N, C-alpha and C positions, 0 to 999 in steps of 0.2 A: 224536646225535639232533637237537639243537637248531641246530647250525651247518651251513649248507648247504656252506660252504667246506670243514669238517672232514669232511663226508660225501664231499666229491670228493677231497680230498688225503690223507685218512687212511683213510676208510672203504673206497674202492675199492681201492687198493693192499693194504689188510689182507686183504680178503676174497680176493683173487686169490693172496695168500701162503698163507692157510689153505687155499684150494683145491689148491694145490700141495703143501703139506706133508701134507694128508690127501686124496689123490686119489680114495679110494673113499668119502669121507664125503658126506652131504648137508648143505650149508651154508645157513642161514637168516640174514637180515639184519634187525635191528629198528631203524627210524629214524622219521623225522618229516617230514611236509609234502613240501616239494620234494625231500627226501632220498629219497623213494620213486621219484620220476621219475629221479633221478641213477643210483640203482642199477639200476632197470629198463632204462635206456639202457646202462649200462657193463657189467652182468653180468647179461643176461636169464635165464640158467640158475639164478640164485640166487632163492630165494622170499624175497621182500621184503615185510615187513608192519609194522605199527606204528600211530602216531597220525597222522591227517590235520590238515590246517590247521584250527585253532580247536578241536580236541579236547585241547589241552594247557592245563588251568585255570590262571589266575594265582594263585587262592586256594590256599594250601599244602595245607589239608585236602582240598579237591576234587581237587588235583593227586595227593595220596597215595591217594586212592580210585581214581583213574584208573589209576595206576601199579601199584597191587595187582591191578587187573582184568588188566593186562598180564602180571603175575607169574603169575597163574592160568592164563593161556593159555600161557606158557613152561613151567611145570611140567607141563601137560597133554601137552606135546610129547616129554617124557622125553628131553631132550638128554643126550648123552655128555659134552659140555663146553659151558659158557657163558662167553663172554668179554666183558668190559665194557671197551671202550677209551675210553668217554666220561669226562669230568671234571666235568660239570655236576651239580648237587646231586640232581635227581630220578632221572637214570639210575643214579647211585650209591646213591640210596635204594632203587631197584628191586633192584639187585645185592645190597644187604645183606639185603633181604626174602628173596631167593632163598637167600642164604647161609645165614641163620637158619633158613631151612626145609629145610637139608640138600642143596640142590642144587650140582653140580659147578662152582662159580664160580671164574673167574680174572680178574684184573685189578682195577679200582677199585671201591670201596665206601665208604660212610659209616662213620666210626669210633664208631658208637653203635648199640646194638640198636633195632630198631623200637619195642619196649615202652618203652624209656627215652625215646626221642624224643617218642612220643605222650604219655607221662606228663609230660615237661617242657614240652611245648606246652600241655596242658590246665591245668598249674599256673603257666603264664606265666612259667616259669624258663628257657625256651630262649633263649639268647643269639642275636641277629640275625647275628652274625659266623659262628656255627656254620652257618648256612644259606647265607650269602652269600659267604663266604671259603673257597675250596677248600683252603687251607693248614691250615684249622681242622677242615673236615669230612672230607677224604679220606684214606683209606688204601688200600693196594694190596698184592696178591699179589706184584707186581713190586718187589723191593728198590729198583731203580734209579730208580723213579718219583720219588724224592726229588730228582732232578736237575732235575724239571720246574719246581721252585720257584726255581731258581737263574738268574742272568744268564749262561746258557750261551753266548750269542752273543758274549761278550766274550772267550772262550777262544781259544787259538790254532787249534784245529780248527773249521772251519765247514762243515757238511754242505752239499753241493751243492745239495740240494732244500730247504735251510732248515728251518723249524719242523717240517714233517711228517716229514722223515727223521730229525731229531733225536728226535721224540717216539717214532717206531716203533723205530728202532735203538737209541737210548740208554736211554729211559724204559721201554719195553716189553721191551727185551732182544732183539729180533728182528734181529739183526745180518746175518743172511743174506737178508733181504728184498729182492726185486727191486721197485724202485720204479716200478711201472706204474699210472698213473692215467689213461691215455688213454681217451678216449670216441669211438666211431666214428660220426660223422654226415656227412651230405651237405652240400656247399656250398650256400649261399644263392644261388639263381639270379639274383635282382635284383642283389645285391651284386656278384656274379661279373662281371656286365656292366659295372657301373660301375668295377670295379677294373681293367679293361683301360685305363681312360683316366686314372685318378687313384688316389692312395692312400686306403685306407678306414681310418678310426679309430673304435674304440669308446670310449665315454666313460662312466665308472662313478664319480660323484662322491659317493654316499651310502652310509653304513655303518650297521650296527646301533647303534653307539654315535655319538652326535651329534658328540662332540669330533673324530671322524675325518672328518667331511663336509668337502668342499671349498666354500667359500662362493662362489667365482667361476665356477660351472659355465657359466652362461649366457654370460658374457663370453669364456670359454675356447673355447666351442663356436662362438661368432661369429668369434673371430679364427682358429680353425683353418679354418673354412669360407671366410673372406676369403683365406687363404693357399692355397686351392685344394684342400683335403682334403675328402673325403666324411665325414661324422660322424654317427654314430647312438648312441642310448642308450636301451635297453629292458630295464632291469634292475629293473623295478618289479613283475614278475609279471604284467604285462598280456598276455603271450604264453607259449607253452609254453617249457619248458626246452629241448627239442629245437630249436625255432626259434632260441632264444638262442644255443645252441651252434653251430648251422648259421652264423648270422651272425658269430660269433667265428671260425670256422674260415675265413671268407671276408674276414676283415680283416687289414690289415698290421700293426695296433698296437692294444693295449687302454691306455687311460690310466685309472688306477684309484686310488682310495684303498685303504688297507689292508682288504680285504674279500674276499668269496667270489668276485667276478668274476676275480680274478687266478688262481685255481685252476681256475675253468671254462675261462679262455683257455689255461692249461697244458695242460688235458686235450685241446684240439684244436690245440695247437702254434701258438698265436697270441703273439707276443712282447708283454711287458708292461712298461710304464713306471709305477711306483708314486710317487704323491704322498705322500711319507712322513709329513709332519706330525711328531708326536712319537713315531712307531713307528721303531724302529732297522730299517732296511732289511736289515740282516744276519739278521734273523730270518725273512725272506721270501725272500731271495735271487732277486729278479726280474731280468729282463734289464737293465732301466735303473731308476734311482730318483733322486729329489730328495734333497738334503741334509735332515737333520733340522732342524726349526725349529718354534718355537712360533707363528711367524707363517706364515700361508698362502703357498705359493709364488705369485709373481706370474704373471699370464697371459703376460707378455712372456718370462719365463724358461723357461716350459713350451713356449711355442711355439718358442723358439730351440732348445730341447733336442730337440723333435720333428724340427725341420728338420735338426738335426745327426745325428740317428738315421738318417734317410733318405739324407742325402748322404754318410754315412760318418765324418763328423767326430767324432761322439759316441763312436765305437769307440775313439778315441785318448785319451779321458779316463779317468783312474785308477778302475778298478772300475766303470766306466759310471755314475758318479755326478757330477751337475753341479749 
């Protein structure tokens, strides 16, 4: 629900997998904010509903009230099966409420009854770690979900699609899922004209977590423009998701920190260069990535890497990491 990238790279292929597995079923998708637009674009035949931007309260008691309201809506639909793929606390709270109410729940939920949770909260005995750390609060009907807490990317087997494939195939046990996250949009007319004369690069340098942000975004953009590239960056919600995906589809490369834009680019077949920072690029399996480092990648090294991507020399580097 909360992560736009997760809706794109996990939610979309999961819904398509479920539709294929149950071809005669009516499938509904519960999500949040821009996730509603992602699903409407990717799978318009699926009923998508949930919370809109600003409807997810920060205060935990207010959030509980909101999600209990969602639970009442879900119970009213009389679903044959309810699947929670989310790992965040509030969706797992929602699933626990439904589970305690006798609903047919599959997937992740919090490991404490709603009555005990409220009692501990009112008595001020609820540990903050229980709410903030998934390893403390999350349980699952999927036994293999315990693998989610491991450093799985250090194993010999690395899934081609990175984290989303690991999560759905290994953690959820959906071994036979076809990994289809594509979203069909038209090319951006303006960028298509520019692209005839020079390469177009999308730039996404901000993430939900501040430590993943790239601090030299303005300098990088200027250096790329001086090198003859067309550069754009509109990942701040100032335009519709359809328009953003359309621009990505018409771009030759996305340069991004580890964040949702990578999966949006993947959905429209735009190659991606990830500025890794302290995130192991093996978890994401992008087309290209910088080495892990506590220090931000230099503008010069990124520019050199981009030039290498387009002249073909980057393909000769081991694992496309420079």
